[in-house]
C-alpha positions as CSV (number, residue, x, y, z in Angstrom):
1,N,11.5,67.0,-55.7
2,T,11.8,63.4,-54.8
3,K,9.3,63.8,-52.0
4,N,6.9,65.6,-54.3
5,E,7.3,62.8,-56.9
6,I,6.6,60.2,-54.3
7,K,3.6,62.1,-53.0
8,S,2.3,62.6,-56.6
9,T,2.7,58.8,-57.3
10,E,0.8,57.9,-54.1
11,E,-2.1,60.2,-55.0
12,M,-2.5,58.7,-58.5
13,P,-5.7,56.6,-58.7
14,T,-5.1,52.9,-59.2
15,E,-6.9,50.9,-61.9
16,E,-9.2,49.5,-59.2
17,D,-10.1,53.1,-58.1
18,E,-10.8,54.1,-61.7
19,F,-12.9,51.0,-62.1
20,K,-14.9,51.8,-59.0
21,Q,-15.4,55.4,-60.1
22,E,-16.6,54.3,-63.5
23,L,-19.1,51.9,-62.0
24,N,-20.4,54.5,-59.6
25,R,-20.8,57.1,-62.5
26,L,-22.6,54.5,-64.6
27,C,-25.0,53.4,-61.9
28,S,-25.8,57.1,-61.2
29,K,-26.4,57.7,-64.8
30,A,-28.7,54.6,-65.1
31,R,-30.7,55.8,-62.1
32,N,-31.1,59.2,-63.6
33,I,-32.4,57.7,-66.8
34,R,-34.8,55.6,-64.9
35,V,-36.2,58.6,-63.0
36,S,-36.5,60.5,-66.3
37,I,-38.5,57.6,-67.9
38,Q,-40.7,57.2,-64.8
39,S,-41.5,61.0,-64.8
40,S,-42.4,61.1,-68.5
41,Q,-44.6,58.0,-69.0
42,S,-47.5,60.0,-70.6
43,A,-45.2,61.6,-73.2
44,L,-43.5,58.3,-74.0
45,Q,-46.9,56.6,-74.6
46,A,-48.2,59.5,-76.7
47,D,-45.6,59.3,-79.4
48,I,-43.4,56.3,-80.4
49,H,-40.6,58.6,-81.7
50,T,-40.5,60.3,-78.3
51,W,-40.2,56.9,-76.7
52,Q,-37.3,56.0,-79.1
53,H,-35.5,59.3,-78.6
54,N,-36.0,59.8,-74.8
55,C,-36.1,56.2,-73.7
56,L,-34.5,53.7,-76.1
57,N,-31.5,55.8,-77.1
58,P,-30.4,56.8,-73.6
59,V,-30.8,53.3,-72.4
60,R,-28.9,51.9,-75.4
61,K,-26.0,54.3,-74.7
62,C,-25.9,53.4,-71.1
63,V,-25.8,49.6,-71.9
64,I,-23.0,50.1,-74.4
65,L,-21.0,52.1,-71.8
66,W,-21.5,49.3,-69.3
67,R,-20.2,46.7,-71.8
68,S,-17.2,48.9,-72.6
69,I,-16.3,49.3,-68.9
70,L,-16.5,45.6,-68.3
71,K,-14.6,44.8,-71.5
72,F,-11.7,47.1,-70.4
73,H,-11.6,46.4,-66.7
74,A,-13.1,43.0,-66.1
75,N,-12.6,40.8,-69.1
76,D,-9.6,39.3,-70.8
77,D,-8.5,39.9,-74.4
78,C,-10.7,37.0,-75.5
79,G,-13.8,38.4,-73.9
80,N,-13.9,35.9,-71.1
81,A,-15.0,37.2,-67.7
82,V,-12.1,37.6,-65.3
83,H,-13.7,37.3,-61.8
84,D,-10.5,37.5,-59.8
85,R,-8.8,40.5,-61.4
86,H,-10.3,43.0,-59.0
87,C,-11.3,40.7,-56.1
88,N,-10.2,37.6,-54.2
89,D,-11.5,35.4,-51.4
90,D,-10.9,38.1,-48.8
91,D,-12.3,41.1,-50.8
92,D,-15.2,40.7,-53.2
93,E,-16.2,44.3,-53.2
94,H,-15.7,44.8,-56.9
95,E,-17.5,41.7,-57.8
96,E,-20.5,42.8,-55.7
97,Q,-20.4,46.2,-57.5
98,I,-20.4,44.4,-60.8
99,K,-23.4,42.3,-59.8
100,E,-25.2,45.4,-58.5
101,C,-24.6,47.4,-61.7
102,S,-25.6,44.4,-63.8
103,V,-29.0,44.3,-62.1
104,I,-29.5,48.0,-62.5
105,I,-28.6,47.8,-66.2
106,F,-30.9,44.8,-66.8
107,E,-33.8,46.6,-65.0
108,L,-33.2,49.6,-67.3
109,I,-33.5,47.4,-70.4
110,Q,-36.6,45.8,-68.9
111,M,-38.1,49.2,-68.2
112,A,-37.5,50.2,-71.9
113,M,-39.4,47.1,-72.9
114,Q,-42.3,48.0,-70.6
115,T,-42.9,51.7,-71.2
116,G,-44.1,54.0,-73.9
117,P,-46.1,51.9,-76.5
118,L,-45.0,48.8,-74.7
119,A,-46.4,49.9,-71.3
120,G,-48.2,47.1,-69.5
121,S,-47.9,44.5,-66.8
122,K,-45.6,42.3,-69.0
123,A,-42.3,43.5,-70.4
124,G,-41.7,42.9,-74.1
125,Y,-45.3,42.3,-75.1
126,F,-45.6,43.1,-78.8
127,K,-49.0,41.8,-79.7
128,R,-50.8,45.2,-79.6
129,C,-48.0,47.7,-80.4
130,G,-47.7,47.2,-84.2
131,S,-44.8,46.3,-86.4
132,E,-43.1,49.7,-86.4
133,V,-42.7,49.7,-82.6
134,A,-41.6,46.0,-82.7
135,Q,-38.9,46.9,-85.2
136,M,-37.7,49.8,-83.0
137,A,-37.4,47.5,-80.0
138,L,-35.7,44.8,-82.1
139,S,-33.1,47.3,-83.4
140,F,-32.6,48.6,-79.9
141,L,-31.8,45.1,-78.5
142,Q,-29.7,44.0,-81.4
143,N,-27.6,47.2,-81.4
144,F,-25.9,46.6,-78.0
145,L,-26.3,42.8,-77.7
146,S,-24.4,41.9,-80.8
147,L,-20.6,41.5,-80.7
148,E,-19.9,44.6,-82.7
149,G,-23.0,46.7,-81.5
150,G,-24.9,46.2,-84.7
151,G,-25.2,42.6,-85.9
152,D,-28.2,40.3,-86.1
153,E,-29.9,38.5,-83.3
154,N,-27.8,35.3,-83.8
155,D,-24.6,37.1,-82.7
156,H,-25.7,38.2,-79.3
157,D,-25.3,35.2,-76.9
158,D,-21.5,35.3,-76.3
159,S,-21.6,39.1,-75.9
160,V,-24.3,39.0,-73.3
161,V,-22.6,36.3,-71.3
162,N,-19.1,37.7,-71.5
163,H,-19.6,41.5,-71.5
164,L,-22.8,42.3,-69.7
165,R,-22.6,39.8,-66.8
166,F,-26.3,39.0,-67.0
167,S,-27.7,35.9,-65.3
168,E,-29.1,33.0,-67.3
169,K,-32.7,34.0,-66.4
170,Q,-32.0,37.6,-67.6
171,I,-30.5,36.3,-70.8
172,S,-33.5,34.1,-71.3
173,S,-35.8,37.1,-70.9
174,I,-33.9,39.3,-73.4
175,T,-33.7,36.4,-75.9
176,A,-37.5,36.0,-75.6
177,W,-38.0,39.8,-76.2
178,M,-35.9,39.7,-79.3
179,Q,-37.7,36.7,-80.7
180,N,-41.1,38.2,-80.0
181,A,-40.1,41.5,-81.4
182,K,-38.8,39.9,-84.6
183,K,-42.0,38.0,-85.1
184,A,-44.1,41.1,-84.6
185,S,-41.9,43.3,-86.8
186,V,-42.3,41.1,-89.9
187,K,-46.1,40.9,-89.7
188,G,-46.5,44.4,-91.0
189,T,-49.5,45.0,-88.7
190,P,-50.6,48.4,-87.4
191,P,-51.2,49.1,-83.7
192,S,-54.4,47.6,-82.2
193,K,-57.4,49.8,-81.7
194,S,-56.9,49.8,-77.9
195,M,-53.3,50.9,-78.4
196,L,-54.3,53.8,-80.7
197,K,-57.0,54.8,-78.2
198,K,-54.4,54.9,-75.4
199,Q,-52.0,56.9,-77.6
200,N,-54.7,59.4,-78.4
201,Q,-55.6,59.8,-74.7
202,Q,-52.0,60.5,-73.8
203,K,-51.7,62.9,-76.7
204,N,-54.7,64.8,-75.4
205,I,-53.1,64.9,-71.9
206,Q,-49.8,66.2,-73.3
207,S,-51.7,68.8,-75.3
208,K,-53.6,70.0,-72.2
209,K,-50.3,70.2,-70.3
210,K,-48.7,72.3,-73.0
211,E,-51.7,74.6,-73.0
212,V,-51.7,75.1,-69.3
213,K,-47.9,75.8,-69.4
214,A,-48.3,78.3,-72.2
215,K,-51.1,80.1,-70.3
216,K,-48.9,80.2,-67.2
217,I,-46.0,81.7,-69.2
218,T,-48.2,84.3,-70.8
219,K,-49.6,85.3,-67.3
220,Q,-46.1,85.6,-65.9
221,K,-45.0,87.8,-68.8
222,K,-48.0,90.1,-68.4
223,K,-47.3,90.4,-64.6
224,K,-43.7,91.2,-65.3
225,K,-44.6,93.8,-67.9
226,Q,-47.0,95.5,-65.4
227,L,-44.3,95.6,-62.7
228,D,-41.8,97.1,-65.2
229,T,-44.3,99.9,-66.1
């Protein structure tokens, strides 16, 4: 029994092992979301609610999970980053993992601000999308950047620094997106003509895709029915 107890204790994962596993799962999830967004650009541009549901919501959940992991494993009770809890001068593996995940999460946020109705060469460009889209983007950013996951934009600075491990340049970019989204959201303006034209083009593309898919399914059903008879 004693040998079995010792063996069982040795096989139990340490906190560092759990931290590493959680980071790996998170990064894998973030990459999957990125692939999903990249493969559905047309659908995301065609409808702002599809963009909100299939892009903003998954990214938001991923960022909140990232913040929770860091808050539990890599920050003290006051929210201050503890850089030497999982690494030292001889072994900075965990700190490197944190940096890698931080970049992946930021790039995911950036993608959300540069896809769907915000698709373009510059992330967080709100001058053509209309106030409704700008409000969606603002709520998205405020939700995970505030201290409690739902405050106003003035609450976010400490949370970003202490719980998301973003660089000053990344924080500056996110702050600018929030400010620009807030300005655009209060104007009450509709999407520009070029934006509406683009949305209609993408809607037509989506409609044709659905039509082709429906014809294919119908053809397969007919073929199956013929084989059965």
